[in-house]
C-alpha positions as CSV (number, residue, x, y, z in Angstrom):
1,M,-1.2,14.1,-43.0
2,S,-2.8,11.3,-41.0
3,T,-2.3,7.6,-41.3
4,Q,-5.4,5.5,-41.2
5,I,-5.9,2.2,-39.3
6,S,-8.7,0.1,-40.5
7,S,-7.5,-3.5,-40.7
8,Q,-9.0,-6.0,-38.3
9,A,-6.9,-8.1,-36.0
10,A,-7.5,-10.5,-33.1
11,T,-8.1,-8.5,-29.9
12,R,-5.9,-9.2,-27.0
13,S,-8.0,-9.2,-23.8
14,S,-6.1,-11.4,-21.4
15,V,-3.5,-10.8,-18.7
16,N,-0.9,-13.3,-17.4
17,L,-0.3,-12.3,-13.8
18,V,2.9,-14.2,-13.7
19,R,4.3,-13.6,-17.2
20,S,7.6,-12.6,-15.6
21,S,9.1,-14.3,-12.6
22,H,11.9,-11.8,-12.2
23,S,11.9,-10.6,-8.6
24,W,13.6,-7.6,-7.1
25,T,15.6,-9.9,-4.9
26,E,17.5,-11.0,-8.1
27,A,18.5,-7.5,-9.2
28,E,22.2,-7.3,-10.2
29,S,22.4,-3.7,-8.9
30,A,20.5,-2.9,-5.7
31,A,21.1,0.9,-6.1
32,G,20.2,0.8,-9.8
33,F,17.0,-1.1,-9.1
34,V,15.9,1.2,-6.3
35,L,16.4,4.3,-8.5
36,R,13.2,3.2,-10.3
37,Y,11.2,3.9,-7.1
38,L,12.6,7.3,-6.0
39,P,9.4,9.3,-6.3
40,P,7.4,7.5,-3.5
41,M,10.6,7.3,-1.3
42,R,11.4,11.0,-1.8
43,K,7.8,12.1,-1.0
44,Q,7.9,10.0,2.2
45,L,11.3,11.4,3.2
46,V,10.1,15.0,2.6
47,E,7.3,14.3,5.1
48,V,9.7,12.8,7.6
49,M,12.6,15.2,7.2
50,G,10.5,18.4,6.7
51,S,12.4,19.6,3.6
52,N,13.4,18.7,0.1
53,T,17.1,19.3,0.8
54,E,17.2,17.0,3.8
55,A,15.1,14.4,2.0
56,D,17.8,14.3,-0.8
57,Q,20.6,14.1,1.8
58,A,18.9,11.1,3.4
59,L,18.4,9.5,0.0
60,K,22.1,10.0,-0.8
61,I,22.9,8.0,2.4
62,L,20.6,5.2,1.3
63,L,21.9,4.9,-2.2
64,T,25.5,5.1,-1.1
65,H,24.8,2.2,1.2
66,L,23.1,0.2,-1.5
67,V,26.0,0.7,-3.9
68,S,28.5,-0.6,-1.3
69,A,26.4,-3.3,0.4
70,G,23.5,-4.2,-1.9
71,F,20.3,-5.6,-0.4
72,G,22.3,-8.0,1.7
73,E,20.3,-10.3,4.0
74,H,17.3,-8.0,3.7
75,S,16.5,-9.1,0.1
76,K,13.3,-10.9,1.0
77,G,9.6,-10.2,1.2
78,R,8.0,-7.2,-0.5
79,L,10.1,-4.4,-2.0
80,R,7.8,-1.8,-0.7
81,D,8.4,-3.0,2.9
82,F,12.1,-3.0,2.3
83,L,12.0,0.6,1.0
84,A,9.8,1.8,3.9
85,K,12.3,0.4,6.3
86,A,15.1,2.0,4.3
87,V,13.4,5.3,4.5
88,R,13.3,5.0,8.3
89,S,17.0,4.0,8.4
90,C,18.3,6.8,6.2
91,S,16.1,9.3,8.0
92,K,17.6,8.2,11.3
93,A,21.1,8.4,9.9
94,R,20.6,11.9,8.5
95,L,18.9,13.2,11.7
96,T,21.8,11.7,13.7
97,E,24.3,13.6,11.5
98,L,22.4,16.8,12.2
99,G,22.2,16.1,15.9
100,T,18.4,16.3,15.9
101,F,17.5,12.6,16.2
102,D,15.0,12.1,19.0
103,A,14.9,8.4,20.1
104,E,11.6,9.0,21.8
105,K,9.9,9.8,18.5
106,D,9.4,6.5,16.8
107,L,10.1,6.8,13.0
108,A,8.1,3.6,12.5
109,T,4.9,5.5,13.2
110,K,5.8,8.0,10.4
111,V,6.6,5.3,7.9
112,A,4.3,2.4,8.8
113,L,4.6,-0.5,6.3
114,E,0.8,-0.6,5.8
115,S,0.0,3.1,6.3
116,K,-2.5,4.5,3.8
117,G,-0.1,7.3,2.9
118,W,2.8,4.9,2.0
119,L,0.5,2.5,0.1
120,L,-0.9,5.4,-1.9
121,K,2.5,6.7,-2.8
122,W,3.6,3.2,-3.8
123,R,0.5,2.5,-5.8
124,D,0.8,5.8,-7.7
125,C,4.4,4.9,-8.5
126,L,3.5,1.5,-10.0
127,L,0.7,3.1,-12.0
128,E,3.0,5.8,-13.4
129,R,5.6,3.2,-14.4
130,A,3.0,1.2,-16.2
131,W,1.7,4.3,-18.1
132,R,5.3,5.3,-19.1
133,A,6.0,1.7,-20.3
134,L,2.8,1.8,-22.5
135,E,3.9,5.2,-23.8
136,R,7.3,3.9,-24.8
137,A,5.7,1.0,-26.6
138,E,3.6,3.5,-28.6
139,H,6.8,5.4,-29.5
140,N,8.3,2.1,-30.8
141,D,5.2,1.4,-32.9
142,I,3.6,4.7,-33.8
143,N,1.0,3.0,-35.9
144,R,-0.6,1.4,-32.8
145,P,-1.4,4.3,-30.5
146,L,-2.6,2.2,-27.6
147,Y,-1.2,4.6,-25.0
148,S,-3.0,7.6,-26.6
149,I,-6.2,5.7,-26.9
150,L,-6.3,4.5,-23.3
151,W,-5.0,7.8,-21.9
152,L,-7.5,9.9,-23.8
153,S,-10.4,7.6,-22.9
154,T,-9.3,7.9,-19.3
155,V,-9.1,11.7,-19.4
156,D,-12.6,11.9,-21.0
157,P,-14.5,8.6,-20.2
158,K,-17.7,10.1,-21.5
159,A,-16.4,10.7,-25.0
160,N,-18.1,8.7,-27.7
161,L,-16.1,6.7,-30.3
162,E,-16.3,9.5,-32.9
163,E,-15.0,12.1,-30.4
164,L,-12.2,9.7,-29.2
165,S,-11.2,9.0,-32.8
166,A,-10.9,12.7,-33.5
167,A,-8.8,13.2,-30.2
168,V,-6.5,10.4,-31.1
169,E,-5.9,11.7,-34.6
170,K,-5.2,15.2,-33.2
171,R,-2.7,13.8,-30.7
172,T,-0.9,11.3,-32.9
173,G,-1.8,11.9,-36.5
174,I,-3.2,8.4,-36.7
175,K,-6.7,8.0,-37.9
176,V,-8.5,5.1,-36.1
177,Q,-11.9,4.3,-37.5
178,P,-14.5,4.4,-34.8
179,A,-15.4,0.8,-35.6
180,M,-11.9,-0.2,-34.6
181,L,-11.7,1.9,-31.4
182,Q,-13.6,-0.4,-29.1
183,Q,-11.4,-3.2,-30.1
184,L,-8.2,-1.2,-29.6
185,K,-9.5,0.3,-26.3
186,L,-9.8,-3.3,-25.0
187,E,-6.3,-4.2,-26.3
188,A,-4.9,-1.0,-24.8
189,K,-6.4,-1.8,-21.4
190,A,-5.0,-5.4,-21.6
191,A,-1.6,-4.1,-22.5
192,F,-1.6,-1.6,-19.6
193,A,-2.9,-4.2,-17.1
194,Q,-0.2,-6.6,-18.2
195,L,2.5,-4.0,-17.7
196,L,1.0,-3.2,-14.2
197,A,1.0,-6.9,-13.3
198,D,4.7,-7.1,-14.4
199,E,5.5,-4.2,-12.1
200,V,3.8,-5.9,-9.2
201,V,5.7,-9.2,-9.9
202,E,9.1,-7.4,-9.7
203,T,8.3,-6.1,-6.3
204,L,7.6,-9.5,-4.7
205,E,10.0,-12.1,-3.5
206,T,7.8,-15.1,-4.6
207,P,5.5,-13.7,-7.4
208,D,3.0,-16.6,-7.7
209,K,-0.5,-15.9,-8.9
210,T,-2.0,-15.8,-5.4
211,S,0.5,-13.3,-4.0
212,V,0.2,-11.1,-7.1
213,K,-3.6,-11.0,-6.8
214,K,-3.3,-10.2,-3.1
215,E,-0.9,-7.3,-3.8
216,I,-3.2,-5.9,-6.5
217,Q,-6.1,-6.0,-4.0
218,T,-4.0,-4.4,-1.2
219,L,-2.9,-1.6,-3.5
220,G,-6.4,-1.0,-4.8
221,I,-5.5,-1.3,-8.4
222,G,-7.9,-4.1,-9.3
223,G,-9.9,-1.8,-11.5
224,A,-7.2,-1.9,-14.1
225,F,-8.0,-5.6,-14.7
226,N,-11.8,-5.3,-14.8
227,G,-13.3,-6.8,-18.0
228,L,-10.2,-8.8,-18.8
229,N,-9.4,-12.5,-18.7
230,V,-6.9,-12.8,-15.8
């Protein structure tokens, strides 16, 4: 049996780029914080080390260090830069343990801070974290299926409102009147964009509006904010 949503409410269509000023440099647990970003690091390590097993061994070295020493004097700048350097460091440490480290092969060329490959991995990680946060919000308030609305409209952007309404009801059991969908799609996009902005904020040392905008542009995720008041 489906639940119907038909009441009208003010549509949220704005994003505060600096809603949160919590920076990664203030994390209580360096290792715990870094665990959030294992996917891009592991993918990069697999490329450098050549195997999943050795990538995991290198990660173990890094996490052990962070548990004992934290970020130390390196807690500044952008988190993605810190982690790229950390990937180099733990790769070198593991290769040295194996006796296969070649000083003539510069690891910096494999994990360049601004390389397209690293930026794409980092971007995908932040997008995935924002999606998962929106999904959790939906689980906490099942009568507002913002995640499902946005996800389904992203999967099939050509679907009309009637088709989208049917897809949302099939997925969630919640009946959203087509007349409400356009409003909720905008609210869902704003909620996702806000979560994405919050993700960016936490990866910068000084997350002011200018630096957040620059990072959004660098990562190529500006489309998430199109049509919203930023």
